[in-house]
N, C-alpha and C positions, 0 to 999 in steps of 0.2 A: 503344754500344747499351745501353739500360737494361733490366735484367732485372726483370720484374714478377712477383712471386709471386701465385699464384691466391688469392683471398680465400676463407677458410673458408665452407662452406655455412652459411646462416642456421639458427637454431634451428627455424623452421617447416619449412625444407627437409629438415633431418635427421629431424625427426619424420615428415614425409611419406614419406621413403624407408624408414624403419623400419616404419611402419604398412603401407606397400604390400607390403614383403617379408613381414611377419607375416601379412597377409591372404592373400597368395599361398601361403604355406606351409600355413596352416590349410585353405584351399580344396583345395589339392593333396592334403594328408593325408586330408581328408574324402573326396575323390573316390577315392583309392586304397583306403581302408577300405571305402567303399561298393561298389567294384568287386569286391574280394575277397569281401565278404559276399554280394553278389548272385550271384557265381559259385557259392559254396558252397551258397546257398539254391536256385539253379537246379539244381545237381547233385542235391541232396536231393529236390527236387520231381520231377526226372526219374526218380530211383530209386523214389519212391512211385508215380508213374504206371506205370512198368514193372511193379512188384509188383502193382498193382491189376489190370492187364491180364492178367498171368500167372495170378493167382489166379482171376479170372473164367473164364479158359479151363480151368484145372485143375478147377474146380468144375462145369463144364458136363457134363451127362449124355451129350450127343451125342459129346463128346470121349472119355469112358470107353467108350462103345459102339463108336466107331470104332476104338479101340485093340484091342478084342477081335476085329476082323475080320481076315481073312487079308491084306488090303492096306490098312493104315491110311492110307497116303499119298494114296490116291485120294480119300478123304473129307476128310482133315485139311488137305491143301495148299490147296484153294480156300477152306476156312474160315479158315485162317491169313492168307491174303492179304486177305480181307475185313476181318478184325479189324485188320490193319495199316493199312488205308486208313481205317477208321472211328475208330481210337483214336490216330492220329498217332504211332505208334511205328515205328522203322526196321526191326525184324525181330521175327518170332514163330517160334520153333523148338520143335517138339514132337518128343520123342525117347523111345526106350525107356530103361529103367533103366541100361543099359550105355552110354548116350550116343550111340547111333546115330540120326541125324536121320531123322525121318519128313517134316518140312517145312523149307523154307528159302526166302528170297527168290530165291536163285539155285538153279535146279533141279539144276545139276550138283553141288551140295553135298549133295543128298539122298542118304542112305545113308552119308555120311561121318561120322566121329566129331566130336562137338561139342567146340569149343575153349573150354575154361574149366573151372571147378571144378563138380563135381556131388555131391561126397560128402555135404555137409549135406542136400541135397535127397533123395538116396537114403535117408538116415536119417530122412526125414520132416519136415525143417525147411526152410522157404523162407528165402532170403537174397538180398542184393544185393551187387554188386561192380562194379568198373571193370576191364575186361579188353579186350585187343586180339585180336579174332577175325578172321574172314574179311572182315568189312566195315570193319575198322579199330577204333580204340579206342571203347568204348561203355560206357554205364552200363546194366547188365543185372540182371534179377531171375530167379532159378531157383527153382521151386516143384515139389513132387511132385504127381502125379495118383494119388489114393488110391482103392482099391476095398476099402472096409472099412478094415482096418489094413494092407493090402498095397499097396506102391508098384508101380503097373503102368506108369507113364510119368513123364516129366519135361517141364515147360514152361518155356521161357526167352523173355522179352520184353525188348527193350532199345532204347535211344535212343543214337545215335552222339554222341560227344563233339563232333564237328564241328557237329552241329545245336544242341547245348547252347551252344557258343561263339557261334553266330549269334544265339541268343536274348540272350546276355549282351552281345554287341556292340550290339544295338539299345538295350538299357538303358544301355550305356555312352555311346552317342551323346547320349541325353537327359541323362545325368548330366553329360557334358562341357558341354552347353549351359547347364544350370543352374549349374554351377561357373563358367563364363565370365561369366554374368550376375551371379552373386554377386560375382565379382572386380571386374567393371566398376562395379557399384553401390558396393562398398566403396571403390574407387579414387576415384570421384566424391565420395562423402561425405567421405573423408579429405582430398581436395583442397579442398573447401569449408571444412572445419574449419581446415585449415592456412593457407588464404588469410586467414581471419579472424585466426588467431594471428599471421600475418606482419604484418598491419596493426597489431595491438596491440604487437608487439615491434619494429616499424619495421625489419624485415628483419635484425635483429642476431642473431648466433650466441650460443651459451651462454657462451663465454669473454668476449665483449663485454658481455653482460648481467651476468655476475659481476663484471667489472672496473668496470662502471658502478655497481653496487651498492656496491662497496668505496669508490670515489671519493665516492659519495653520502654514505655514512656518515662518511667522513673530513671531508668538507666541512661537514656538519651540526655536528660537534663543534668544528671549527676556526674557523668563522665567529663573530665576536663579536656581530654584530647578531642580533636575534631573528628566527626564521623559524617561521611558523605556517601549517599547511596544513589547510583545512577541506574536508569532503566535501560532497556535494550537499545534505545535510540539516543543514549548518552544525555538524557534529560535528568534534571535533579528530581529524584523521587522523595528524598528525605535528607535533611541536614539538621544536626543538633546545634545547640547554642555555641558550643566550642568551635564547631566548624564554621559557623557564620562569622564568629569573631576572628578566627585565624585567617580566613579568606577575605574578610572585609566585604561581605555581601549582605544585602538587606534581607528582611524576614520573608518577603514574598517571592523568594527565589525559586520555590518549588514549581516545577513544570518548565523552567527555562533550560535551554541547551547549555552545555558546558562552554561552548564557543561564544556564548553571549554573556558570560559572567565578567568579562573584562580582566581576566587573570593574565599574568605573563605568559608569553608564547611557550616557553619550555614546560611550565606547569600545565598549561592547557593540553599540550601534546602528550604529557604523561597520563592525564586523565582520560584522553581519547584513545589511548593505546589499548589494543586488545590483549596484549601480553601483560602478565603481572609485573609490578614494579616492587622492589624490595629495598627499603631504607634509602630511597633517593633523596638527595638534598636539593631543595628548590627555594628560590627567593621570591617573596612578594614585595610590595612597596616598602614595608617596614619590618618584615619578619623573615626568619630562616626556618623553613619547614622540612621535616622528614616525612616523606610520602610513601605509603604502601598501598598498592592496589591489588585486588583479587577478584576475578570474575565469579559470578554466582553460578554454581553448578546446577545441572538439571537438563542436559541435552542441548536444547537450543539456547541462544544467547539471551539470558534473562536480565543481565545488568552487571554492575560492578560495585563492589564495596571499597571505599577509600577511607583510610585512617590518616590523620594528620597529627604530627607532634611539633610543638613549638620548641625549637632549639636555638632561638636567638641569643638568649643569655648564655647557653652552653657554648655556642659558637664563639661568642666574645671571650668567654673564659678560656676556651681552647686557644684562641689567638694570643691571649695574654700568657697562657702556659707555654706556647711555642716561643714567645719572646723571652720568657724566663729561661727556657731551655737554651735558647741562643746565648743569653747572658751567661748562663752557667758554663756553656762550652767556651765562650770567650774568656771567662775568668779562669777556666782550667788551662786554656792556652797561655793566657797572660801569666798564670802562676808558673807554668812550665818555662816560659821565657824569663820570668823573674828569677827562677831558680838558676837558669843558665847564667844570667848576669851576675847573680850573687856568687856563684862558683868562680866566675871570672874575677870578681873583685877579691875574693878570698885568695885565689891563686896568685894574683898580682901582689897582694900583701905578703904571702908566703915567700915570694921571689924577691922581696925587699923593695918592691916598686910601689911604695905607698902613695906617692904623688900621682902616678898614673892611675892607681885604683880610685883615688878621690875624683880625679878628672872624669873617669869613665862613669862613675856612679852619679856625679853631678849632671853630666850630659843627659843621662837616661831620665833623671827626675825632671830636668828642665823640659825635655821632649813631652813627657806625659802631662806635666802641668800646663804646657803651652796648648796642648790639645783641649784640655779641660777649660782653660781660660778662653780659648777661641769659641767653644760651644756656648759657654755660659755668658760670655760677652754678647754674643749674637742673639741668644734665646735664653732669657732669664726665667721664663715660665718653667717651673720645676718638672712637670710631667714631660713636656717636650724635650727639655734639656737631658733628662735621664734617658729618654728613648733614644735621642741622637747619640749620646755617649755609648750606649749599648750597641746600637746599630753600627757605629763606627768601628767598634772592636770586632763585631761579626764580619763586617765587610773586609776588614784588614786580614782576618783569618782566611778569607776566600780570595785574597789577592786583588781586592777592589778598594780603591781609595774613595772614601766618603768625605766630602767637603761641604761645610756650611758656608754658603756664599756671604759676601760682605753686605749684601742688601738685606740680610735678615735682621729682624729686630722685634722681639716680643717681650714686653716687660711683665713681671710677675703681677697678677691681679687684673690683667687686661681682659682675660677671657671671662664671659658671663657665666652665671651658674647654670643656665639652660644648655650649655655646651659641655657635657660631661667629659672627663678625662678619658673614659673608656672609648668614646667615639673618636677622639683625637688619636688615640693609640691605634684604633682600627684603620683610620684613614691614612695617617702618615706612615705607620708601620708597614702596612701592605704595599703602599706605593714604593717605599724604600726596598722592601724585599723583592718586589717585581723588578725594580731598576737594577738591583745587585745581580739578580738572575740574568737580566739582559746584558749587563756590562761584563760579567765574568767571562774570561777567555778572550776578550777583545784587546786590541793594542791600547796601552795606557788606560786600562780599565778604570773608569772614574764615574762616580755618582755625585751630583750636586744637589743640595737641598737648600731651598729658600723658604723662610717662614716670616711673614710680616703682616701688619695691619695696613689696609689701604682703603680709605674713604668708607669706613664702617664695615669693612669685610676682612675676614681672616683669609689670607692667601697662603696656601701650602703648595709649593712647586718642587717637583722632583724630576731631574733630567739625568740621562745616562749616556754612555758612549757605545751602546750596543748597536744592533742593526736597524733600530727604529721600528715603526709600525706602518704597515701598508695602509695608505689612505682609504682603500676599500674596506679595511677592517676596523676603521676608527670607531664605529658603533658596536661592532661585534666583540671587541676586547672586553667590554664591560658586562657581557652576558655570561651567566653561570655555565661553566663547562668549556668555554673557549680558551684555547692556549695554542701557542705556536711550538711548544716544547712537548716531548713525550710525557704521558701521564706517569707519575710515580705511584708508589703504593697507596698514598692517600688521595690521589687524584689531583688535577690541576683545574685552573679556571674559576676558583671560588674567591680568591683574594680581591681582585678588581671588582667583582660583583658585589662583595660586601662593602667595598669603598663607595661604589655608586649608591648602594642602599643607604648607607650612613649619611652621605652628602645630601641625597634627596630628602631624607628624614628631617634635615635641618634647613630645607628649602635652599640648598646651595646649588652650585653649578660645577660639573666635572668635565674637563676637556682633555684631549690629547693632540699634540702637534709635534712637528719635527724639531729636535733640539739643534742648537747652533753647531755642536760637534758631531752631528750626523745621527744621533740616537733619537730616543723618544722623550718628550717632555709632557708630564702629566701635571695638570693644575686643578686644584680644588679651591673654590671660593665659597666661604661660609659667612652669612650675614652676622655681624656682631650687634645684637640688640642692646640698647642702652640699659644699664643696670639702675633700677629705681631704688634709691636709698630712702629709708624712713627717717623721721626726725631723730629717733633714738640712735641711729647709726651715724649721724653727721657729727 
């Protein structure tokens, strides 16, 4: 049998219980205070009522006149009963200064001594007290009847405590009803508020929320990918360490609008889009990012979650892989051509034309060697020389002549260590690919490459015989996604954007102008920083 421990009450449930208890305590405390206060006020009111009745009787001339008669009871008893009925008091007792009653609600008590204190009244001062007499506990007032300065009698009027309690009980019933209504209203309001809170907290308790927050913070700092959260107004609500690094934004970016982050326009547009974006490639100043955006669900627009992946290295490797594939295809084509030439040589030998076979083979070798010598003589830097040889073969397969101009000249070891070969391949390789695309199909399709050092700068210039670039598009051609050709399966418009990124990363300049033969001429200038050699290296 499996023992299942009860799940802790949710945060909303705990708050509801606490609020319900708090409301009940407040209402009960208020009801008790009101009851005690009302009882005290009712007793004070009863004392004032009794005092008013007693004083009005004591000040009545008929009462003073009746006291002077031989039988005051005969006149005062009916009078006292009428006053009791008219003023809603429980008893009116008129007595002599010694406290012997002349009137009483019970006739058998007439002539008996008054139960209570009379000394202050005998001394000429009226007072009130709560005392238990013949009718039970009562709030009574005792005042003197004065004839000049002489006390000739005493008057006591009172209301039984039982009657006072009945008055308070009526008020208490209304108070209980009001308290019950307040408690019910408070409970309903608390339930509605906590139901909303329960929806927002998804029924989790405080410990679960705290644990989720800790996991959330740990995950944000541990994830290497960038995470960016935007609110409904496209302001940064949260960004992790990876996101700040990939976007190049400061730590105090939270609260700023996406439009104020200084990001490239295409990336800003993707972040501001209300539609989700899936695996879109975008470029920043020095990175290639894969961006995914997803709106936060929940009816109204609550925000957007953005994930960022750095594929700068991957994109460079893909470019190198594309180059290798091109080399492979070129080698395959060259192998096919070499096989054809070899068959030709063999056939000439079989036909007994050995001299012609030697001449044919020698001419082919001289042509290949001449191409290699031309490239190596102009550019002896090994990486660029290998790149140019491969691109020459690729261009030839596509019917485009690739020529290294006579102005080229780069010696081996000229390039500094802070200019990696990968960036050179990215810059020159993409410029040549773009030029070959533009020149293919044109009359006398031709691409000219120039590479040389000029006053502390590395100059890479590629021109083609294509249709050229519209001057109005001179800046747009370097933006990611721009292309004058239909998009293929892998998309277009990324190569020149990568070139610009690499050039700017090395603080260089990239321009495009019209070529002499009508096409476009792209020129990249990269500063060549002096290589500082240590004494051990000299």
